[in-house]
C-alpha positions as CSV (number, residue, x, y, z in Angstrom):
1,X,-12.2,26.1,0.5
2,X,-12.3,29.9,0.8
3,X,-14.7,32.2,-1.1
4,X,-11.9,33.9,-3.0
5,X,-10.4,30.6,-4.1
6,X,-13.7,29.4,-5.3
7,X,-14.4,32.6,-7.3
8,X,-10.9,32.5,-8.8
9,X,-11.4,28.9,-9.9
10,X,-14.7,29.5,-11.6
11,X,-13.5,32.7,-13.2
12,X,-10.6,30.8,-14.7
13,X,-12.9,28.0,-15.9
14,X,-15.2,30.5,-17.6
15,X,-12.3,32.2,-19.3
16,X,-10.8,29.0,-20.5
17,X,-14.2,27.9,-21.9
18,X,-14.7,31.2,-23.7
19,X,-11.2,30.9,-25.2
20,X,-11.8,27.4,-26.4
21,X,-15.1,28.5,-28.0
22,X,-13.4,31.5,-29.7
23,X,-10.7,29.3,-31.1
24,X,-13.2,26.8,-32.5
25,X,-15.3,29.5,-34.1
26,X,-12.3,31.2,-35.6
27,X,-11.0,28.0,-37.2
28,X,-14.5,27.1,-38.5
29,X,-14.9,30.6,-40.1
30,X,-11.5,30.4,-41.7
31,X,-12.3,27.0,-43.1
32,X,-15.7,28.2,-44.4
33,X,-14.2,31.3,-46.1
34,X,-11.2,29.4,-47.6
35,X,-11.5,28.3,-51.2
36,X,-12.7,24.7,-51.5
37,X,-9.7,23.6,-53.5
38,X,-10.3,20.0,-52.9
39,X,-13.8,20.1,-54.5
40,X,-13.4,18.9,-58.2
41,X,-16.8,20.4,-59.2
42,X,-15.7,23.9,-58.3
43,X,-12.5,23.5,-60.3
44,X,-14.4,22.4,-63.4
45,X,-16.7,25.5,-63.2
46,X,-13.8,27.9,-62.8
47,X,-12.1,26.3,-65.8
48,X,-15.2,26.7,-67.8
49,X,-15.3,30.5,-67.1
50,X,-11.7,30.8,-68.2
51,X,-12.4,28.9,-71.4
52,X,-15.3,31.2,-72.3
53,X,-12.9,34.2,-72.5
54,X,-10.6,32.1,-74.6
55,X,-13.4,31.2,-77.0
56,X,-14.4,34.8,-77.4
57,X,-10.8,35.8,-78.1
58,X,-10.6,33.2,-80.8
59,X,-13.9,34.4,-82.4
60,X,-15.8,31.2,-81.6
61,X,-18.4,33.0,-79.4
62,X,-20.2,36.3,-80.1
63,X,-20.4,38.9,-77.3
64,X,-24.1,38.1,-76.8
65,X,-23.4,34.4,-76.5
66,X,-20.5,35.2,-74.1
67,X,-22.7,37.0,-71.7
68,X,-25.3,34.3,-71.7
69,X,-22.8,31.4,-71.3
70,X,-20.8,33.3,-68.6
71,X,-24.0,34.0,-66.6
72,X,-25.0,30.3,-66.7
73,X,-21.5,29.2,-65.7
74,X,-21.4,31.7,-62.9
75,X,-24.7,30.4,-61.5
76,X,-23.4,26.8,-61.5
77,X,-20.2,27.9,-59.7
78,X,-22.1,29.8,-57.0
79,X,-24.5,26.8,-56.5
80,X,-21.6,24.4,-56.1
81,X,-19.8,26.7,-53.7
82,X,-22.9,27.1,-51.5
83,X,-23.3,23.4,-51.0
84,X,-20.6,22.9,-48.4
85,X,-19.9,26.4,-47.0
86,X,-23.0,27.2,-44.9
87,X,-23.1,23.8,-43.4
88,X,-19.5,24.0,-42.3
89,X,-19.9,27.4,-40.7
90,X,-23.2,26.5,-39.0
91,X,-21.7,23.2,-37.8
92,X,-18.6,24.9,-36.5
93,X,-20.7,27.4,-34.6
94,X,-22.9,24.7,-33.1
95,X,-19.9,22.7,-31.9
96,X,-18.2,25.8,-30.5
97,X,-21.3,26.9,-28.7
98,X,-21.9,23.5,-27.2
99,X,-18.2,23.3,-26.1
100,X,-18.3,26.7,-24.5
101,X,-21.6,26.0,-22.6
102,X,-21.2,22.4,-21.7
103,X,-17.6,22.4,-20.6
104,X,-18.1,24.6,-17.5
105,X,-21.5,22.9,-16.8
106,X,-19.8,19.4,-16.9
107,X,-17.0,20.6,-14.7
108,X,-19.4,22.1,-12.2
109,X,-21.4,18.8,-12.2
110,X,-18.4,16.7,-11.6
111,X,-17.3,19.0,-8.8
112,X,-20.6,18.7,-7.1
113,X,-20.4,14.9,-7.2
114,X,-16.7,14.4,-6.4
115,X,-15.9,17.5,-4.4
116,X,-17.4,19.0,-1.3
117,X,-18.4,22.6,-2.1
118,X,-20.1,23.1,1.3
119,X,-17.2,21.8,3.3
120,X,-14.3,24.0,4.4
121,X,-10.8,23.0,3.5
122,X,-8.8,21.1,6.2
123,X,-5.2,22.2,5.9
124,X,-2.5,20.1,7.5
125,X,-2.2,22.3,10.5
126,X,-5.9,21.8,11.3
127,X,-5.6,18.0,10.8
128,X,-2.6,17.8,13.2
129,X,-4.5,19.9,15.7
130,X,-7.4,17.4,15.6
131,X,-5.0,14.5,15.9
132,X,-3.5,16.1,19.0
133,X,-6.8,16.1,20.7
134,X,-7.9,12.6,19.5
135,X,-7.6,9.3,21.3
136,X,-4.2,7.8,20.4
137,X,-5.8,4.4,20.0
138,X,-7.8,5.8,17.0
139,X,-4.7,7.2,15.2
140,X,-2.1,5.6,13.0
141,X,1.6,5.8,14.0
142,X,2.2,8.3,11.3
143,X,-0.6,10.6,12.6
144,X,0.8,10.3,16.1
145,X,4.3,11.2,14.8
146,X,2.9,14.2,13.0
147,X,1.1,15.5,16.1
148,X,4.2,14.9,18.3
149,X,6.4,16.7,15.7
150,X,4.3,19.8,16.1
151,X,4.4,19.6,19.9
152,X,8.2,19.1,19.8
153,X,8.6,22.4,17.8
154,X,7.2,24.2,20.9
155,X,9.2,22.2,23.4
156,X,12.3,21.1,21.5
157,X,14.3,20.2,24.6
158,X,11.9,17.7,26.2
159,X,13.8,14.4,26.0
160,X,10.8,12.3,27.0
161,X,8.7,13.8,24.3
162,X,11.5,13.3,21.7
163,X,11.8,9.7,22.9
164,X,8.0,9.2,22.3
165,X,8.4,10.9,18.9
166,X,11.2,8.5,18.0
167,X,9.0,5.6,18.9
168,X,6.1,6.9,16.7
169,X,8.4,7.5,13.8
170,X,9.9,4.1,14.1
171,X,6.5,2.5,14.1
172,X,5.5,4.5,11.1
173,X,8.5,3.1,9.1
174,X,10.7,6.1,9.5
175,X,13.9,4.8,11.2
176,X,16.0,7.7,10.0
177,X,13.5,10.2,11.4
178,X,13.5,8.3,14.7
179,X,17.3,8.5,14.9
180,X,17.0,12.3,14.3
181,X,14.6,12.6,17.2
182,X,16.8,10.5,19.4
183,X,19.8,12.7,18.5
184,X,17.8,15.7,19.7
185,X,16.9,13.8,22.9
186,X,20.5,12.9,23.8
187,X,21.5,16.5,23.0
188,X,18.8,17.7,25.5
189,X,19.7,15.0,28.1
190,X,23.2,13.8,27.4
191,X,23.6,11.9,30.6
192,X,20.7,9.5,30.0
193,X,22.3,6.1,29.1
194,X,19.0,4.7,27.9
195,X,18.7,7.3,25.2
196,X,22.3,6.7,24.0
197,X,21.6,2.9,23.9
198,X,18.4,3.4,21.9
199,X,20.3,5.7,19.5
200,X,23.0,3.1,19.0
201,X,20.4,0.3,18.3
202,X,18.8,2.5,15.7
203,X,22.1,3.1,14.0
204,X,22.6,-0.7,13.9
205,X,19.1,-1.1,12.4
206,X,19.6,1.5,9.7
207,X,23.1,0.2,9.0
208,X,22.2,-3.3,7.9
209,X,23.3,-4.7,11.3
210,X,26.8,-3.3,11.1
211,X,28.0,-1.6,14.2
212,X,29.5,1.5,12.6
213,X,31.3,4.5,14.1
214,X,28.1,6.3,15.1
215,X,26.7,3.2,16.8
216,X,30.0,2.6,18.6
217,X,30.1,6.1,19.9
218,X,26.5,5.9,21.2
219,X,27.1,2.5,22.8
220,X,30.4,3.7,24.3
221,X,28.7,6.7,25.8
222,X,25.9,4.5,27.2
223,X,28.4,2.2,28.8
224,X,30.3,5.1,30.3
225,X,27.2,6.4,31.9
226,X,25.9,2.9,33.0
227,X,28.7,0.3,33.0
228,X,26.3,-2.5,33.8
229,X,23.9,-2.0,30.9
230,X,23.7,-5.2,28.9
231,X,23.0,-3.9,25.4
232,X,26.0,-1.6,25.1
233,X,28.4,-4.2,26.4
234,X,27.0,-6.8,24.0
235,X,27.2,-4.6,20.9
236,X,30.7,-3.3,21.7
237,X,31.9,-6.9,22.2
238,X,30.3,-7.8,18.9
239,X,32.0,-4.8,17.2
240,X,35.5,-6.0,18.5
241,X,34.9,-9.5,17.2
242,X,33.8,-8.1,13.8
243,X,37.1,-6.0,13.8
244,X,39.1,-9.2,14.1
245,X,39.7,-8.9,17.8
246,X,37.8,-12.0,19.1
247,X,39.7,-12.3,22.3
248,X,38.8,-8.8,23.4
249,X,35.2,-9.2,22.3
250,X,34.9,-12.6,24.1
251,X,36.3,-11.0,27.3
252,X,33.5,-8.4,27.2
253,X,30.9,-11.1,26.6
254,X,32.1,-13.4,29.3
255,X,32.0,-10.5,31.8
256,X,28.5,-9.7,30.7
257,X,27.4,-13.4,31.0
258,X,28.7,-13.5,34.5
259,X,26.7,-10.4,35.4
260,X,23.4,-11.7,34.0
261,X,21.1,-13.2,36.6
262,X,20.6,-17.0,36.5
263,X,17.0,-16.5,35.6
264,X,17.8,-14.1,32.7
265,X,16.5,-15.7,29.5
266,X,19.4,-14.2,27.5
267,X,22.0,-16.3,29.3
268,X,21.7,-19.4,27.1
269,X,21.8,-17.5,23.9
270,X,24.8,-15.5,24.9
271,X,26.6,-18.6,26.1
272,X,26.0,-20.3,22.7
273,X,27.4,-17.3,20.9
274,X,30.5,-17.3,23.1
275,X,31.0,-21.0,22.3
276,X,30.5,-20.3,18.5
277,X,33.0,-17.4,18.4
278,X,35.5,-19.4,20.5
279,X,35.4,-22.1,17.9
280,X,35.4,-20.0,14.7
281,X,37.0,-16.7,15.7
282,X,34.3,-14.9,13.7
283,X,31.1,-13.1,14.6
284,X,28.0,-15.2,14.9
285,X,25.5,-15.4,12.1
286,X,22.6,-12.9,12.4
287,X,20.1,-15.5,13.5
288,X,22.4,-16.5,16.3
289,X,22.9,-13.0,17.7
290,X,21.1,-11.9,20.8
291,X,17.9,-10.3,19.5
292,X,16.8,-10.2,23.2
293,X,19.5,-7.8,24.2
294,X,18.2,-4.7,22.5
295,X,17.6,-2.2,25.1
296,X,15.1,-0.7,26.1
297,X,11.7,-1.9,27.0
298,X,10.5,1.2,25.1
299,X,12.2,0.8,21.7
300,X,12.1,-3.0,21.4
301,X,8.3,-3.0,20.6
302,X,8.8,0.0,18.4
303,X,11.3,-1.8,16.3
304,X,9.1,-4.8,16.0
305,X,6.2,-2.5,15.2
306,X,8.1,-0.9,12.4
307,X,9.1,-4.2,10.8
308,X,5.6,-5.6,11.1
309,X,4.0,-2.4,9.8
310,X,6.4,-2.4,6.8
311,X,5.6,-6.0,6.0
312,X,1.8,-5.4,6.2
313,X,2.1,-2.3,3.9
314,X,4.1,-4.3,1.3
315,X,1.6,-7.1,1.5
316,X,-1.2,-4.6,0.6
317,X,0.9,-2.6,-1.9
318,X,3.9,-4.6,-3.1
319,X,5.0,-2.0,-5.7
320,X,7.9,-0.5,-3.5
321,X,11.3,-1.9,-4.3
322,X,13.0,0.2,-1.6
323,X,10.5,-1.0,0.9
324,X,11.3,-4.6,0.1
325,X,15.0,-3.9,0.5
326,X,14.4,-2.3,3.9
327,X,12.3,-5.3,5.0
328,X,14.9,-7.8,3.9
329,X,17.5,-5.9,5.8
330,X,15.4,-5.5,8.9
331,X,14.7,-9.2,9.1
332,X,18.4,-9.9,8.8
333,X,19.2,-7.5,11.6
334,X,16.6,-9.1,13.8
335,X,18.0,-12.5,13.0
336,X,14.7,-13.8,11.5
337,X,16.3,-15.5,8.6
338,X,13.3,-17.5,7.5
339,X,11.3,-14.3,7.2
340,X,14.2,-12.6,5.5
341,X,14.5,-15.3,2.9
342,X,10.7,-15.4,2.3
343,X,10.6,-11.6,1.7
344,X,13.7,-11.8,-0.5
345,X,12.1,-14.6,-2.7
346,X,8.8,-12.6,-3.0
347,X,10.7,-9.4,-4.0
348,X,12.8,-11.2,-6.5
349,X,9.7,-12.7,-8.2
350,X,8.2,-9.2,-8.4
351,X,11.3,-7.5,-9.8
352,X,12.8,-10.4,-11.8
353,X,13.2,-8.2,-14.9
354,X,14.8,-5.2,-13.0
355,X,18.6,-5.9,-12.5
356,X,19.1,-2.8,-10.4
357,X,16.4,-3.8,-7.9
358,X,17.8,-7.3,-7.7
359,X,21.2,-6.0,-6.9
360,X,19.8,-3.8,-4.1
361,X,17.9,-6.8,-2.7
362,X,21.1,-8.9,-2.8
363,X,23.0,-6.2,-0.9
364,X,20.2,-5.9,1.7
365,X,20.3,-9.7,2.3
366,X,24.1,-9.7,2.8
367,X,25.2,-10.0,6.4
368,X,27.2,-7.1,7.9
369,X,30.9,-6.9,7.1
370,X,32.8,-9.5,9.1
371,X,29.7,-11.6,9.8
372,X,29.6,-15.0,8.2
373,X,26.6,-16.3,6.3
374,X,24.3,-18.8,8.1
């Protein structure tokens, strides 16, 4: 904290305390000087003074008696008036003085206990600079993402750096920020099929499993640059099946199955999907889709890290309806239906009295358009 900021803070505190004391003293003085209309004794004495003049006018009191009676009544009136007024004024001054003196002292004491007066402020730039020099194993994904974001500002056309930034943002539960970084990466290196594939998979993740126009464009570009890549071919075939063109999608999948090595663990799952679509003519349910086909060795763990991190955060702090909807949607996209249903049940129990949240959760649990329920 700078010297000038500290001086400004305590000056403002002193002025506010003085203002509060002045207000209390002013109000107390006005109250003390105001007629005590609520005191019945004062009213009686004033009435007696008025009656003395009336008795003299009617000839019932002589002038000498009038002076004596008026003097006695005046003494009683002054005595009654003095009973409450000095105490009120003195009490008000005492309270105001205590407030004016104790308020800044208490504030200063609290600051010494809670604050750190001897420690300089650590603005965000300084923190990010420290994170940039720290061991990545000691940082959270969000801190790594913040540090990489600053580095990317200096080298905005480094696709590898932007790819790492996308991973960090994804692991810190920011899929939309990750997609933005990958957009920058493909703009910097448009002939990299891996980047296009990862971008397409992020579009699928953020689109509740639906292969929308952006995802199709990304997968199409990835396939054009690398015709043999598995993930673009799989997703484009799935998109054709969802569009009501199962024959075209199945042809793409059968060609992909033929190109997979016999030892590839994805062969059995893809063969089962082909058989299911051949029988029903509809896309497979999410839990039957090939979760092993997502591309890249780089982004696969990042996607899993994002989902696991989100689940852990909601377990520690469940008061986040949007977070629950994202978790339900992510589990559905990954085909982990049991986890999706468990998260959905937990969220529904938390927000059973909030219809709008329940509607959002229901929408998040729905399979993508054209995909049948399990």
